[in-house]
N, C-alpha and C positions, 0 to 999 in steps of 0.2 A: 504493500499500500504506500503511496507516495504521500510525503509530507513537504510542503513548500515553506522555504524560510521567507520571513517577513522583510528582512533588510536587503534592500537592493544591493548595497555595497558588498554584502557577503556573497550574493549570488554572482555578482560579476567576478569577484575574486577567485572563487572556487571553480566557477565554470571556465575561467581562463587557464587554472592550473590542470583541471580535469575536464576537457571538452566532451560533448555528448558522443563524439566518435569513439571514445574509449570503449563504449559498449560493444560497438561493431568491430573494433580491433581486437578486443579481448578474447581469448579462447573461451569456448563454452563451458561454463562451470555448473557442475551438479551438486546438490545438496540431498543427502538421504537422512532420514530420521528413523532409527530402529528398523532400517532395512528399506523404508519406503521413500521414493522420490518426492521432494517438496516442490510444489508449484510456487512461483513468485511473480509479483505484478512488475517487477524490473529485474532484469538479469543479474545474478551475482557476478562479481568480477574479481580479478587478482590485483592487488596493489602491493608492492614490495614483497611479493610471494605470500600475502595474507588474503584470505577470502573475506571480501566484504559483501554483505547482504543488506536488502532494504529494510529500513526500520520496521520493527513490529512483526515481519513476516514469519520468522521462525521461533521467536522467543515466546509468543503466546502459546505455541504448540508444547512449549516446554513448561508450562503452567505458570508463566509470569505475566504480569501487567505492565504494559509499555505506555509511558506518557511522554509526549513530544512538546516541549515548551518553546513555541515559536519565538517569543520575545528575547529568550536568551540563547536560542540555538542549542539547547541542552536536551538530553534524553534521560528519563529516570525509568529504571526497570526494576519492579518490585516482585518478590516471590516469598510468600510466608513472612518471616521476620527479617528477610534480606532486602537490601536496597542497592541498587547499582546505579552510579551517577556518571554520565559521560557529557562532553561538549565537543561540538564540531571543531576539528582541527587541533584539539587538545589532547596531548599524549597521556594525561593522567586519567585513570579510571578509579573512582573510589567505590569501595564496597564496605557497606554497613551491616553488621550482624549484631542485634540486640544492643544497640548503642555504641558499639566499638567499631571504628572506622579504620580501614586498611587502604592505602594508596598503591596502585599498580601502574606501572609505567608501560604504555604501549608502544610497540615499534611501528605500528600503523594506526593512527587514530581515527575516529570517525570523520568521514568526508561527505561534502556536498557535492554530488556529481550529477550534471545535467539536471539539477533541480530536484534531485532525489537523495534523501539522506541515506547513507550507507554506513553500517556498523561492522566492527570486526567480529567475525563469527566465532572463532576459537576462544578468544579471551572471554566473550560473554558466557558462552555455553558451559565452559569450564568453571566459571563463577557460579553458574546455576546448577553445578554438580553433575554435568554430562560430560562424556569423554568424545573427543573429536580426533578422528583419524583421516589422513589423506590418502587417496588412491590415485597415484600419479597416471596409471594406465587409462583410467576412465575420466580423469579430472573430476573426481568426486570427493567432497568432504562428507564423511560419514560421522553422524552424531549417534551416540548410544547412550541411553538413560537407564537408570537402575529399575525405572518403572517401564515395563513393556506397554506398547501402545498398539490398539487394534490396527490392522492394515488399512490403508487409505483405499478408497474406491478405484477399482481398475477401470479407467475409462476407455479400455479396448475391448470390454466385455458386455456391451449394451445389447439388449434385444428390441425388436420394433414390433408394434401392434399398429398396423397400417390403418385400420378402420377408424380408430381415434387418434391416430398420428401421435403415439405415445412411445417414447423410449422407456425401457423399464430394466431394472436389475434387482435381483433378490439374493438372499443368502449372505448379506453383508453383515459381518460381525461387529457389533458396535461397542463390545468391551473385550479386554485382553484376557480375562480370567472368567469366563462365564460360569455361572452356577448350574446353568441348564442350557446347553448349546442348541436344543431343540426348539427353544423359544426366543433366546437372546440374539436374534438377527433381525435385519429389517429388509424391506423392499422399498425401491424409489420408483416413482412414476412421474415422468418429465413430459410436458408438451413439447412437441417436435419443434415447434416454432423457436424455441429458445437455443437450439444447438445446431451445429454443423455435423453431419454425419458421413463418416467414410465407411463404406462396406468393406468388411474383412474377407468377404467371400465364403465365409463358413457359417452364415446366419447370424453373425453378430456385427456390431458396429463400434467404431472408435469415435468418440465425440469430443467436440471442443465447443465452447461457449459461443454463441451468436449474440452480440450486444445489440444488434439491430432488430431482432425478431420482437413482435408484440403480440399480445393476446389478452383479451379482456381489459385493455388498458394498462397491462404490465408488460415488463421486459424480464429478461434473465436476471437482472440485478434487482428488481423491485417486486417480483412475484411472491405472494404469500406462500408459506409452507404450512399444510394442514396435516394433522396427525390424528387418525380416528382412535379412540379408546373403546374398543369392543369387547368390554369385560363384564357382562351381566352377573350380578351376584358376586363381583369381585373374582370372577373366574380368570384362568389364564387366556390369553390371546395368541394364537398360532400365528406365526409370521406367514406371509405369502410365499408360495413356492413357484408361482407363475404369474402371468398377467392377471390382474384382478379387475373385472369389469365394473365393480362397484366404485371404482375411483374415477370412473369416466365423468361424471358430472362435475367433478372438482377440476380435473385437468382440462376439460373443455371450457372451463371458465377461466383459464390462465393460471391455476394454482399448480404448485408442485406437491403431490400426495406422497407422504412417507408413512407406511405401515410397518410399524415396529412391534414385533412379538413380545410378550411379557409373560413373566410367571404369574401364577393366580394364587387364590386364597390358600391352597393346598402347601405353598411354600411359605406362608405366613407373612404378614405385613412387617416391613414395609416393601416387599420383594417387587410387587407390581409397579408402584410409582418409582422406586429405584430403578428399574430397568427403563422405564420411560423417560427418566431423566438422563440416564446413560446415553439413550439414543438421541436426545437432544443435544448433549454434549458432544457426541459424534459428528452431528450435523455441523456444529461450530467448528470442530476439528477439520472437517473435510470441505468447509464452505468455499474455498479457492477453486475447487474443481466442480462445483454444482451450481446449476441455476437456482434461484430462490433466495430470498433475504432471511437469513437467520435472526434478524430483528423483527421478523413478521411471522413468527411461529403461533399457530392456532391450534388447540386441542379440542376434540369434541367427542361426547359420549352420552351414554343413556343408562340410568339406574347405577349399578356399581360402576359402569364406565363413566357416567356422569359425574360420580363422586371423585373417581381418580382423575378426570378431567378438571375439576374444581381443585384438587390438590395440586395438580400441575400448574394452575394459575396462582394459588396461593402460597406455595412453598419455594419458589424460585431461589436457588443458591442458598437454601436453609443449611446451616452448619450441622443440623441434627442427621442429615442424610450422608454426610461426608464418609464416615467409616463404612457405611454400606455400600457406597459407590467405590470406594477404594478396594473393598473385598472382592469386587467382580472386575476389577481393572478398568473401570470407567476413565475416560480422559479427564485429567485434571487441569486445573487453571483456566477453565472456560466456563461460561454460564449455562446453567440449565433452566433459566427463566424463560417464560414464553409471553407473547404479547397478548393473547386472548384465550379466553376459555368459554366453550359452549357446553352448557349442562342441561340434560333433559332429566327430570325426575331423579336428582342426585340423591343417593342413599348415603348420607354423610353426617358429619358432627356427632360421631357415635358416642362421645363421652356421655352425652345426656340424651341420646336418641331414644332410649327405653323409657326414660322419665317423660319426655315430650309425648311419646305415644299414649302413655296412659293418661296424661293431662288432657290431651286433645280427643282421644277416642276410647278411652278405658270406660267412659259412661255408657258406651253401647254394649259392654259385656253383660252376660246373664249367666246365672247358674254357677258362679264362683263360689267355692268353699270360703269359709270365713278367713282362713290364713292367707288365701291368695287375693282375696278382696282387699284385706289389710295391706298386703304388699302393693297392690295397684294404687290404692289411696295414698299410701306413703310416697310412691314414686311421683304421682301427680303433685303432691305438695312440694316435694324436693324440686320438681321443675319450676315451680312458681318462684322458689327462692333463688334458683339458679338464673331465671330470667331477670329478676330484679337486680341481681349483682351485675349482669352484663351491661346495664344502662344503655341499651340501644335507644337510639333517637329516630324520631320521624322526620319528615322533609322540612318541618319547621323548627327542629332543633329541640323538640320537647322529649324528655326522657320518658320511655314507655315502661309500665309497670303493671303487675297483677296485684289485686287486693282480695282479700277474703270476702266471700259472698254468702247470702243466706242459703242458696242452693248451689249444689256442686262444689268444686274445690278450686278456690281462687278464680272464680268465673265472673270477674269484674276488674274494672281498671282500665287504664289507657291503652294498654297493650291488647286487652281483650277487645276494646272498641276498634282498635286498628285492625286486628284480625277479622273481625265482623265486617269491616268496610272492604277489606280485600276479597272477602267472599261475595259481597254484594257487587263489587266492580267486576268480578269475574262473571256473574250472572248476567249483568247488564252488557258486558262485552259480547257475550254469546246472543243476546237478544238483538243487539245491534249488528252482529255479523251474520246471523242466520235468516235464511230466506225460507218461509213456510210454504207448502208442507215440508216436514222435516222428519227424517228417519235416521235415528241413531246408528251410527256406524261403529263397529268393533275394529280397533287397529292393533296390528302386531309390529314386531321389530324386525329389522333386516338390515344386512350389509354393515359396513364399518360406520355405524352412526346413523344409518338410514332405516326407515320404517319400511319402505317398499323400493324395489329396484326393477327396472325393465318391466313395469306393469304386474309383477308377480307378488302374490301374497306371501308374506313371511311369517314363520312361527311366532307365537306370542312369547314375550320374554319369560312369563310364568312357566312356560313348558321347557325352558332351557337353562334357566340360572341357578337350579337346585336349591332355591330358598323354600323353606317350609311355610306354608300359609294353610289357615284353617278352612279358607273358602276362597272361591274365585272373586275378583274384585269387578269384574266387568258385569255389572248388575242390571244395565238398561236392557229391556227387551228389544233387540235390534229389529225385529219384525214389525214393530208398531210405528205407524206414521201419524205424525200430529199435524193436523191441517192448519192450526193457527197457534200463536204464541200463548193465547189463553188457555187452549187445550193442553198444551205442554205443561203450563204452570199449574193447572188443576190436577195433572197426573202426579206432580210432586206433592201436591197438598192432599193427596188421597188419604193418608193415614192422620196426619196432623195438618192444621192450617198454620204454615209459618212463612209463606211468601205472600206479600201484598203486591199486585200487579196493577199498574195504570196503562190502560191500552192507548190512551191519548198520547202519552209520552214515550210509551214502549220501555218503561222502566219499572224495576222491581225493588222492594226492600224485603230484608228478612227479619225474623223475629229474634233469633239468637244464633250463636255458634253452635250450641248443643242440638238445636233442632236441625240444623244443616248436617251435623255429624250423624244424628240418628237416622236421617233420611238418605243421605248420599256418600257417607264416609265411615261406615262401620268398621270396627276392629277386625282385621283379617289375619292377625298373628296372636300368639299366645303371650303370656306373661312371663318374661320380658321378650319383647318382640325381636331383639337383636342379641341379647345374651340370655339364651334359653336356659331354664332352671337345670336342665341336664346337658347343657353345653353342646347341643346338636345343631344350632342354627348356623347359617353360612358364615356370619360375622364372628361366631365362636371359632370357627376353623381359621378365619383370616387372622385372629390374634393368637393362633396356635404357633407351633415351633417347627413347622416344615414336616410334620409327620402325618399330616391330614386329620389329626385329632383336634377336637374343640378345647378351648380354654375360656374361662370366665374372665371377663375384663372390666365390669362395672363396680366400682367401689360403693357407690350408693346402694346398689342391690345388696352387695356384701353386708353393708351395715344394716339395712333393713331385715336382713335374713338371720341376724345374730340369734343364736338359740334354736335355730331350726335344723333339719337334717341337711340342709344345703350350705350351711355357714362354713364348715371346713373346707369343702371344695372351693368355694369362692376365695376364701382367705388364703388357701395355699397357692391358688392359680395367680393371684395378685402379686405374690412374692417371687415367683419364678423369673428366670432371666433367660435372654436368648444368647447366641453364640458370641456376641459382642458384649454380654454383661448387662444388658438393658432390660428394665422391667416392662410389662405390658403397658403401664401408665406412660412411659417415655414413647413407646411405639405408638400409643393411641394419640398422644400429642402430635406425632409425625403425620398421622392420618386424619387430622382434624383441621379443616381449613380455618375455623373460627380462632383456633390457637394462635394463628398469625395476624388476625384481622382485628382482635378486640382487645382493649387494654386490661380487661379481666384476666388474661392469660400472660405468662412469662414470655411467650413467643412473640408478642405484639411488636411489629415493625423490625423483625429480625430476618426478614426475607425480601426478595424482590418480587412483589405482587403484580400480576398481569394488569394491564391498563384496562382492557376490554372484557366485559362479561356479558353473556346472555344467558338467562334462565327461564326455563319453560317447564311447567309441571301440569300433569292432570290433576284437577283439583279433587277428583273423586277417588284417587288412589288410596288404597289402604296399606301400601307397603311402609309409608312413613307418615309421621305427623305433618300437617300443613306448616307448622312452625319451623321445620327443618329448612325449607326453601325461603320461607319469608324472613327468618333470621339471618341466613346467609346473604340474602339480597340487602338487608337493613345493615348489616355489617360492612358490606362493600360500599354501600351508599355513605356510611359514616367515615369511611376511610377516605384519605384526600386523593384527589385528582384521578378517580377511576369513572369509567363510563359504564353504567350498569342499565341493562335492558331486561326487566323481569316481568313476567306475566304468569297468572294461572289460567289454565284452560277449562272452562265449564264443560261438564259431560265427558270429560276424558279421564282415564285411568292411568295405569302404569305404563305409559307408552311415549313415544316421542310427540308429545302433544303440541300442537300448533293451532292458533286461532283460526287460521285460513292457510290454504296452499300446503305444500309438502316440506318436510324437514330439510331435505337437501337444498331446495331452492331458497328457502328462507335463511338457512345457514350461510349460503354463499352471498346472498344479498347483504346479510349483516356484516361479514367479513369486508365486502366491498365498501360498505358504508363507514366502517371503522377507519379503513385506509384512505378513503376520500377525505376524511376529516383531517388527515395529516398533510394533504396538498397545500 
């Protein structure tokens, strides 16, 4: 990457000493990093038998951060507790470690050559702990680090899908020490317009970037990169083994699509998000040879995939993940933060998800024994105390809270009113959006993030995610056609009258959150919904230890179950540690986006949070409390400088709910609108 000096006198001086022709006259110099050739924006050169390379090019691959100070013509390179300081044409290089500074005299100092800052390769690499050797026969400087890096993409091995004009490659390992190589690879799907292709004659192609190609308003340099997170129930995601037609809507829109396999709940948290982060780091590492902007990475997913997409958005560069990334040999020294996160029905914020479920939906339970009823009630009250401690604020800056009520458990207060308004808004959006006659439609899940592809019905997520439910949630009779809005409202009021409808304004109000829940959102999971008493729920396995067995993780439930037959199992599970010595509470923090977004938690502002968020949820779903998505949206809106697009979708359940249109098109349009705002 070129950096230009500000001082005209400096440019004149050093351009005179080292004219641009030096690049043409110099022999071709190659640089390899752990056996992989490195691409440069400007050709490395030899000066006094020392290899000089463009500023920033290689040193970030070694895990360092490079800062160019134009006013002083100086360069600062930092890695961990070490700082390296150099200045153009100055033979002294200063190395500071933990406050102690050492000065090294360079026989070839940094140079400004043809407006490009060139730094001495060997001196800096060795200061960063790498070994450098020179191969005279190939004119190659070989850099060897103590930490192995995954192989760079081989740009001579691309395949081509002519129907959609897409070049693709799969089986790319994104970490050097994979825990499960059957999952930890990725596939890349590139619009043909961004590359020049040379036919190798064997069915493969050699690609170089075409800076002039455009598609959807993007170029090879500006195209967004989208990463599907297709992990229902926190399941594993297999990497693609060939061309994946479900990527076509995104590549046709000018996006680069990267499908990264990742381990699932059987491997235990934080394996899934760790793998996705490693994939993002790999893209940063390989960015010079790929089209697409690594500053424009968007993840998208549904259910457990929506949760892990939310985590990718909330946990960027979190130090909690560092030891787990190191364990699989992920690229270090680069960012794993993403620009945007699309979440449909995210099953997340699991630290209080059990309690939220009982507060929101426990009132619909029947025939509970006295012990289980007491547990449900205690959990509901615990959620109210937690909610009040969060101090979430509405759009006017008012702190939202729950207060004790004459009926129900903390069913009053400003937060209760806010939730009631959200439900009414969802219903009125539906009335505004819907043309009658109306027939409810059941929707399923499909593709990497899509509900349907190529006009084909896809299986319902409930049939593939392995989550235990007491009953199906798609309760509407899809064979019924409602001729008018009033007829539809009457059907909802069949058991109790809880909706008042004004046909003149086509708007409705509801009587209470409780009546909505009793009619449209009955509990579909047992107590606890995510931390099952027998540790058999999908989330129990998620917080297990890689053996496919469930582990309890909820300390609130553990406290409430004191003196019962379940107490010992909960208490002992909470004390267990994983292979890095971390407790389930530590790992639960890692898997909780709220931990990074709200001052209530120690993790507040310890990560690089994505700027762009889009959250959609079927308001009828019984998989999680409505508070889960509402609180996530509030936390994001309370966080500074984020763009949050949140809506609940009336009449939809646990699916990729959209008020209108389809999920693929709406996701693509949202990404385009986010990036248009940057123009």
